[in-house]
Every structure is written in C-alpha cells, then in structure tokens.
C-alpha positions as CSV (number, residue, x, y, z in Angstrom):
1,X,-37.3,1.7,22.8
2,X,-36.6,4.0,19.9
3,X,-35.3,2.3,16.6
4,X,-32.3,4.8,16.5
5,X,-31.3,3.9,20.0
6,X,-31.6,0.2,19.3
7,X,-29.5,0.6,16.1
8,X,-26.8,2.5,18.1
9,X,-26.7,-0.2,20.9
10,X,-26.5,-2.9,18.3
11,X,-23.7,-1.1,16.5
12,X,-21.8,-0.6,19.8
13,X,-22.1,-4.3,20.6
14,X,-20.8,-5.2,17.1
15,X,-17.9,-2.7,17.5
16,X,-17.0,-4.1,21.0
17,X,-17.1,-7.7,19.6
18,X,-14.9,-6.9,16.6
19,X,-12.4,-5.0,18.9
20,X,-12.3,-7.9,21.3
21,X,-11.7,-10.3,18.5
22,X,-8.9,-8.2,17.2
23,X,-7.3,-7.8,20.6
24,X,-7.4,-11.5,21.4
25,X,-6.5,-12.8,17.9
26,X,-9.8,-14.3,17.0
27,X,-11.7,-13.9,13.8
28,X,-11.1,-10.5,12.2
29,X,-7.8,-9.9,14.0
30,X,-6.0,-6.8,12.9
31,X,-3.1,-8.5,11.1
32,X,-3.4,-6.4,8.0
33,X,-2.3,-3.1,9.8
34,X,1.1,-1.5,8.8
35,X,3.9,-2.1,11.2
36,X,6.5,0.4,10.3
37,X,9.8,0.8,12.1
38,X,12.1,3.8,11.1
39,X,15.9,4.1,11.9
40,X,17.3,7.4,10.7
41,X,16.2,7.8,7.1
42,X,15.3,4.2,6.4
43,X,11.7,2.8,7.2
44,X,10.8,-0.9,7.1
45,X,7.2,-2.1,7.0
46,X,6.6,-5.4,8.6
47,X,2.8,-5.3,8.0
48,X,0.5,-6.3,5.3
49,X,-0.7,-2.8,4.1
50,X,0.9,0.4,2.9
51,X,1.8,2.8,5.6
52,X,3.6,6.0,6.4
53,X,6.8,6.0,8.5
54,X,8.3,9.0,10.3
55,X,12.1,9.3,10.2
56,X,14.8,11.9,9.9
57,X,16.6,13.2,6.8
58,X,20.2,14.6,7.1
59,X,21.0,17.3,4.6
60,X,24.5,17.6,3.1
61,X,25.0,20.6,5.4
62,X,24.5,18.4,8.5
63,X,21.1,19.7,9.5
64,X,18.6,16.9,10.3
65,X,14.9,17.4,9.5
66,X,11.9,15.2,10.3
67,X,10.5,13.6,7.2
68,X,8.1,10.8,6.1
69,X,8.3,7.7,4.0
70,X,5.5,5.9,2.2
71,X,6.4,2.2,2.7
72,X,4.7,-0.7,0.8
73,X,3.9,-4.0,2.6
74,X,7.0,-6.0,3.6
75,X,9.5,-3.6,2.2
76,X,11.9,-0.8,2.9
77,X,11.9,2.8,1.8
78,X,13.9,6.0,2.5
79,X,12.3,9.0,3.8
80,X,11.5,11.9,1.3
81,X,14.3,14.5,1.1
82,X,13.7,17.6,3.2
83,X,14.2,21.1,1.9
84,X,17.9,21.4,2.4
85,X,18.5,25.0,1.8
86,X,21.5,26.6,3.5
87,X,21.0,27.4,7.1
88,X,20.4,31.1,7.9
89,X,23.2,32.9,9.7
90,X,22.5,33.3,13.4
91,X,24.3,36.5,13.7
C-alpha cells in the first residue's frame, strides 16, 4: 500500500476516534467550545472560549438590524451598534 494512502487512513481513524470521544464525553471532549445564546441585543457565552454571537440591534428610529457581539468566556456582551442612519422615504 502506498505510504500516502496509509497516512490518510491513519489520519481518518484518528479523526474518527477524537470525534467519537468528543461526542460521548470521553477524553478530549469538546467542553471548550463557545456556547452563546443571544436575546435581542444581549449575548451570553456559557462556554470556555471566546465566541461570536448573532443578535439584533434596535436603532433609535425603531428599525432593527442584525448585528454581532464578541463574547468572552462566561460573560455577557451587547451586540455592536448597527449603522442607524435615517430610513429612506418609501415614496
């Protein structure tokens, strides 16, 4: 068997083993991933690493825009303000 093929098979087996361990909570479980929940313009990270949350920012004129928040581990952050220019006239 070709060395490159053997290396690919070994890598796939290692990847499958790590994936199974993470799925079933064994050694190498993916506990460090961000776990972000956003409600409106506030995002909370329940995980152990920095992550990006997707929430909504409400401008003073009442228009709601989708926005993001960079949330540190085990903390809360507000989404970045959207560009709240006056809404264009529809007529």
